N, C-alpha and C positions, 0 to 999 in steps of 0.2 A: 079644626079641619075635619072633614068626614073621613071615616075609615071604611074604604070601599073594598070591592072584591079583589082589586089588584094588591092592596095591602095584605089581605088575608092569604092570597096565593104566595106572596113574597115571604110571609112569616112561615107558612107551611113548608116552602122549599128550604128556607134557612134551617128550620128544625131538622128536616130530613138530611141535609148536607152536614149539619153538625153531628148528627148521629153517625153518619158515614165517616166523617173525619176522625171521630173518637173510637170507631170500631177497631178492636184489636190493639188499642193503645194501652200500654202499661202506665196507669196514672201515677203509680209510685215513682217510676222513672221520670215522668214529666215533672212531678212536684220536686223531685230531687235535683233535676237539671235546673229548674228555675231558682231553687234555693241556693244553689252553688254557682249561679251565673255571675258574670262580671257586672256588678251594679253600676259602676261608673260608665261602662260602655253602653249599657241599656239606657242610662239617663241621657247620654250623648245622642243615642239613637232617637229617643223621644223628642229631644230638642231639635234635631235635624228634621224630624218628621213634622214638627210644628212650624219650622221656618219656611216650609214650602208655601204656606198661606200668604205671608207678606209678599213672596215672589209672585204668587197668583194675582194679588192686588196690583202690583206694579205692571204686570202684563195687561190686566183688565183696563188700566188707565190708558195704555197705548191703543187698545182696541176701540175704546170709547172716544178717543181724541177727535176723530172726524165729526162725531155727534156733539160733544161738549169738551172743548180743550181744557187741559190743566185742572181736572177735578182734584180737589185735595186728597192726598193719598190716605189720610186717616179715615175718610168716609168710605173709601173703597175697601180698606182693611177691615173696618167694622162690619160692613155688609158681607164681606167674604167670611168672616168668623161666624156671623149669625147664620149664614147659609149652611156652613159646615155643621154647626151645632144642631140646626133643625134636621139636617140630613141624618145626623147620628141618633136622633130620638124619635123622629116621625117617619112613618112608612111612605111609600109611593113617591119617592124622589122629590119630596117637598122642599128640599134644601135649595135647589136652584131658584124656585119661585120665591122663597124667602129672601134670597140674596138680591134678586132684582127688586123686590118690594122695599127692602131695607134701604137700598141706594136711592130709589125714587122718592122715598119718604124723607131722607136726610138731605138729598140734593134734588129738589123738585124739577130743576131744569132738564134732568134726564127722566123722561117718562118711563112708566113701567114697561110698556111695549118695547121701547128702545133698549132698555136695560136687559130685558129678557132675550131679545134678539142678539145682543152682544155676548150673552152667556152661551148661546148656541154656537157662535163663532169660536168662543173660548174652548168649547168642548171639541170642536173640529180640530183645532190645533193640538189639543191633548191627544186625540185619537191618532193623528198623523205621526206625531213624535213618539208616542208610546210604541206604536207598531214598528216604526223605523228602528228604535233602540232594541226592541225585541228581536227583530230579524238580524240586526248587526250582532247581537249577543249569540245568536244561533250560528253565525259564521265565524265566531271566535275560535281559534285553534283549541282553546281550553274547553270548548263545549264537548260533552261526552261523545266520543266517536261511536259510530254504529247506531245512533238513535234514529229511529224511523217513526213516522206518523202516517197511518193509513198505507203502510207498506211503501212509503216514499222516503228517500233520504232527506234528512232535515235541511240540507243545502237547497234542495228543490223548493221546499216550502219557503225558506228565507228569501231566495232569489225571486220567486213568484210574489211574495209579500211586498218586497221593495218595489216591484213593478206596479203592484196594486196601489201602493201609497202614492207613487208618481201619477198614476191615473186619477186618483182622487184630487190631487192638486190641480191637474189639468181641468177637471170638471168644475172645481171651484172657480178657477179663472174664467171659465166659460160663463158662469153665472155673473161674474163681475163685469166682464167685457161685453157680453151680449145679453143683458138682462131681459130685454124685450123679446128676443127670440126664444129664450128659455121659458119665459112666462107664456108666450103664445103656444109653445109645444105642450106645456103643462095643461093649459086650458083645453086644448084639443083632446088630450088623453083623458083627463078627469071628467070632462063633459060627457064622454061616452060611458065611462066606467062607474063614476060615482058623482053625478051632477050636484048632489046636495053638499058635497065637500068643496065644490069649486071656489066659492067666494072666500071661505075661511082659509083654504089652502093657499089661494092667491095672495091674501093679506100676509100670511106667514112667510111666503116665499119672497114677497117684496121687502118685508122687514129683515129677513135673513140676508138678502142681497145687499141691503143697505148696511148691515153690520159687516159684511165682507169687504166694505170699501177700504178696509185696512190693507187689502191686497193690491190696491191701486198704486200705492207708494212702495217702491222697493225698500226704501229705508225703514218705513214703518213695519213692513212685512218682516224684514230681517230682525228688527227689534223684538217683535212679538215671538218670532221663532227662537231668538236667543233666550228670552225669558222662559219660554216653554221648555227648552232643553235644560236650562239651569234648574228649573222646577223639578223635572223628572230625574235629573242626575242627583239632585239633593235627596229626593225621595229614595232612590236606589241606594245612595250612601247610607241613609237611615236604615234600610233593610240590611245592608252589609254589616254595619256596626252591630245590629241585633244578632246577625249570624255569629259574629265573633264573640258576642256576649254569652251565648249558650254553647260555644265550642264547635260551631259548624265551620269547617274549613272549605271555602269555596271562593273562586275568583269574583271580582267585582261584576264581571259580565253575568254571573249567576244571579246577582241582584236585579240586573236589568231584565233578565229572562223571567224571573219570578214575578216582578212587578207587572210585566206585560201580560203574563198569563192571568194574574189576579185581576187586572183591569178588564180583561175579556170576560172573566168569570163573574165579576160583580155587575156586568151589564144585564144579567137575568134579574127578574123580580126577587127581592130579598127583604129581610127584616131591616129595621133601622141599623145603621152602622155596619152592615154587611156581615154580621156575626153568623157563623156557620158556613157561608160561602167562602169567606176569606180563609178560614182554617182548612176547609176541604181542598180548595185550589192550591193553597200553600203546600199541603202535604203531598199532593200529586206532582206539583212542579219541582219541588225539592227532591223528590224521588228520582228525577232524571239525573241528578248529580250524585246519586247513591246515598242520599241522606235518609236514615231510617225514620219510620213514622213517629216514634217517640220523640226524637230530637226535633223533627220538623214541627210537630204539634206544640212542643214546648216553646219553640221560637214564635210560632203563629199566635199562641195565646198571650205570651209575654209582650210581644211587640204590639199586638192589636190593642190590648188594654192600655198600655203605656202611651201609645200614640192617640188613643181615643180621648183620654181624660183632659189633657191641656186645652185643646181647641174647643172642646165641648164646654168647659168651664168658662173660657174666655168669651165664647159666643153667647153663653147664657148671661154673663155680666152685661155685655153690650145690649142684648135684647131687652133686659130690664131697664137699663139706663135710657134707652130710646123710648120707653113706654109702649113697646109693642105687645100685641096679644095674638094668640093663635087664631082668634076670630078674624083679625085683619088679613091673615094669609088666606083664609077661606074666601073672604070677599074678593081678594085680588085674583084668586084662581077662577072666579066666576065671570071675570071681565071679558 
């Protein structure tokens, strides 16, 4: 795959944020904290962080059910692991493309376009649940009192955020229930502002609307939502176990808060694996709970590395077994 300007910007930002995250940190204290951390809890943390990917595969199966029912779970799991591995070692968000390509290769009845559209839906559910859990954590009585953002009480942000999440769900249902009207509105706007993008954007919107068919069935919607909540609750549990491993005393809601802020942070361009961004955002979000920079960075480094290794190795093994090559992904990206 080509290394473009987006990848270069991401790596530059990651380096800058890593320097920021480590600024003023006592490396001796960080090393000592990691040396004396609870290895058993850290190992459990890494296991919990890896278990989120089978949960993601289970959810993906439900999202794809209207397109191709009863896809073998093993194929979805392998594609998920490969996508995560690629995302950890290749810049420019190549992991999602790799995930869609791996599934279309092993299960040809699901075309690349359909698989990629389903991942967009997958990410929408992630965003909605992550933000909802973040805002609920901010409303927890255990959240540090007096915290203000932009001179506004945190409750205002949390309440407004929940309203915004509900608005997003309403917008998604509008796409599902009134696709032709949404498409017509899109064409009217884009035809005036950027006519060259009209055809490509229309195709993407049609594919996305098709992927959102999961919302037509209340049962299927509830199932996807359940798997999404379990996924991010498990990830927060992994965070919390890591907190305990290095001696951070914080409620479970703190893990929900930190994972939500990190999810927002890693949305910016970054190096593969989000190194630098993860550590900087972890330091700042844990500071809200009064955690010092040395302890916060110790957790961020320890957890990040331990959670990075298993899924990257697993994905690399599947990538090799399926006979895939990086050139395949480049060709898929040009379709």
